[in-house]
C-alpha positions, 0 to 999 in steps of 0.5 A, spaced: 785 578 875 791 582 879 797 584 875 804 582 877 808 587 881 815 590 880 820 587 885 821 593 890 829 595 891 831 589 886 830 592 879 826 597 875 820 599 872 821 599 864 816 603 859 815 602 852 812 607 847 809 603 841 808 609 836 804 605 831 799 601 836 799 607 840 799 604 847 805 604 853 807 597 855 810 596 862 815 591 865 818 590 871 826 589 870 829 584 875 836 585 876 838 579 880 834 574 875 835 578 869 828 578 867 823 583 864 816 581 867 810 584 863 806 588 868 800 590 862 799 596 858 796 603 858 792 606 853 792 614 852 786 617 848 791 617 842 798 614 840 803 615 845 810 616 841 815 618 846 816 616 854 820 620 858 821 619 866 822 625 871 829 625 875 824 623 881 821 617 878 814 619 880 812 622 873 812 619 866 811 624 860 809 622 853 808 626 847 802 623 843 797 624 837 790 624 837 785 626 831 791 629 828 793 634 833 799 633 838 799 633 846 803 632 852 801 627 857 803 627 865 802 621 868 803 619 875 807 612 876 805 607 881 811 604 884 807 598 887 803 596 881 807 599 876 801 602 873 800 609 870 795 615 872 793 620 867 794 627 871 794 632 865 795 633 857 796 639 854 796 641 846 803 642 843 805 646 837 807 640 833 809 633 833 815 632 837 821 627 834 825 628 841 824 630 848 829 631 854 828 634 861 834 639 863 838 636 869 834 640 874 828 637 872 824 643 871 824 644 863 822 639 858 826 641 851 822 638 845 824 638 837 820 637 832 823 635 825 817 636 820 815 643 823 823 645 824 821 647 831 825 647 838 821 649 844 822 649 852 816 648 856 816 649 864 814 644 869 810 646 875 812 644 882 807 639 882 810 636 876 805 637 871 808 640 864 805 647 863 802 649 857 805 656 855 812 655 852 818 659 856 822 659 850 823 657 842 830 656 840 832 659 833 830 654 827 834 650 822 832 645 818 829 638 821 832 639 828 832 632 831 835 632 838 835 637 843 839 636 850 843 640 856 850 638 858 851 635 865 852 642 868 846 644 865 849 651 863 849 649 856 844 646 851 845 643 844 840 642 838 842 637 832 840 639 825 839 633 821 837 638 815 843 643 815 848 638 818 850 642 824 849 642 831 847 649 835 850 651 841 847 655 847 848 658 854 842 655 858 839 659 864 836 653 868 832 658 872 828 661 866 829 656 861 831 661 856 837 659 851 842 664 848 846 662 842 854 662 843 859 665 839 860 661 834 852 659 834 854 652 831 859 647 829 858 644 822 858 636 821 860 634 814 855 635 808 850 630 808 852 626 814 846 628 818 847 630 825 842 626 829 843 625 836 848 628 841 850 625 848 856 627 853 861 623 858 858 623 865 864 628 867 862 633 861 868 634 858 866 630 851 860 630 847 859 625 842 854 626 835 851 620 832 850 622 824 844 618 821 847 618 814 855 617 815 854 612 820 859 615 824 860 618 831 864 625 832 867 626 838 868 633 841 871 637 847 866 641 851 869 647 853 866 647 860 867 655 861 864 657 854 860 651 852 863 651 845 864 644 842 871 643 839 872 636 834 877 631 836 876 625 832 871 621 828 869 614 828 865 609 824 860 605 828 858 602 822 863 597 820 866 599 813 866 591 811 859 591 811 859 595 805 853 600 806 853 606 802 852 613 805 844 614 807 840 620 804 835 624 808 828 621 808 831 615 804 827 610 809 821 615 810 814 612 811 812 614 804 817 611 800 817 604 804 809 604 803 810 606 796 814 600 795 809 595 799 804 598 795 808 597 788 811 590 789 814 590 782 818 596 783 825 595 785 827 593 792 830 599 796 838 598 796 840 598 804 844 604 806 846 607 812 841 609 817 844 611 824 839 611 830 841 612 837 847 612 842 848 612 849 854 613 854 855 608 860 855 611 866 862 610 868 864 614 861 868 608 859 864 605 853 859 608 848 853 604 844 850 606 838 845 603 833 844 602 826 837 600 823 838 598 815 842 592 818 839 592 825 846 593 828 849 595 835 856 597 836 860 597 842 866 603 842 871 605 847 872 612 849 879 614 851 878 618 857 884 623 855 882 625 848 875 623 848 877 619 841 873 613 840 875 606 838 870 601 835 870 594 839 865 589 837 858 589 833 852 585 834 846 583 830 840 585 834 832 586 833 830 589 827 830 596 826 833 598 833 831 605 833 831 606 840 836 604 845 837 606 853 842 604 858 839 602 865 842 608 869 847 604 873 850 602 866 849 594 867 843 593 862 842 596 855 835 596 852 833 595 845 827 597 842 826 593 835 821 598 831 820 592 826 820 587 831 814 589 835 819 587 841 824 589 846 831 586 848 835 586 854 842 585 854 847 585 860 853 589 860 860 586 862 863 591 867 870 590 864 869 590 857 863 593 856 861 587 851 853 585 851 850 579 852 842 578 850 838 575 856 831 577 855 826 579 849 819 581 850 813 582 845 810 589 845 806 593 841 807 595 834 812 600 832 816 601 839 821 606 839 822 610 846 823 607 852 824 609 859 827 606 866 825 608 873 829 604 878 826 602 884 832 602 889 
């Protein structure tokens, strides 16, 4: 039986990595009909944990685990059928919790939380991730994200374990990174820097903290790459009454212990921030919190870079990964404990969200990738 085809020029392909069941779910997003149509699933010889699309939309990169070892797959995307063809897989030195491509699409940057490792791998001319690292950035405790700024001249690493964001100059020709002076900016103790994103014009950076439930705004000096704090806004509304989070409070081992010992007291909810995205016009930012399954909309002041919380929504259980469609018209949410993804339409003027579609996926969806079909 033939699988349905995506709508050429009328939408996008959506890929979802299901970290517990291991497969990659595939969908066609129709912009006019506001629908997600299942296209099937792709099984790697292991458990797919991350999906990341190349700037050209030709390739999908997936970190996966097989027999306790970690690998990086390069897959060719068929834009007609939406299916995936495995081109190569290479061993990785550790399991990665976060990956990003630099803006040239020539380097894959990866952060390993458990192994305190940040790496840079080159991509060959044919788009395949190469096996030999070109750089390993200075290690801190529990790096959670690594990314480059819009100019591609600077790189930043968030260290959840040491409450700081390291800042580097980045050479887009070699993939090498050199620490700036100062080499890092500190976040409040115990706040847990998790993910970092930028305004489209590169003037501001925004840091989501996992345990404090805040987003820190920074002014980014576009000559030096240095970050300067300009303000902090809570994305978890104070009236919810959540206590600050703790590192590894919601760890798999902790949750499994309580599941296996029903007589033990339940885990009281604490702040558990997850992900953030900036809309393509730079006017709004979206953030997710997992213990209460929340999405929050915040407005960005274009002059100061400060944030103002606008509205909070309840969403799929444990929204670990959120992703904006490149033109900023739709937000995708992966409910890690819902085994589902949700599609929200975005009001162009207010930035407000409207739920328009949900689809079942595999177990433990986390990462999503969108490939427009223009």
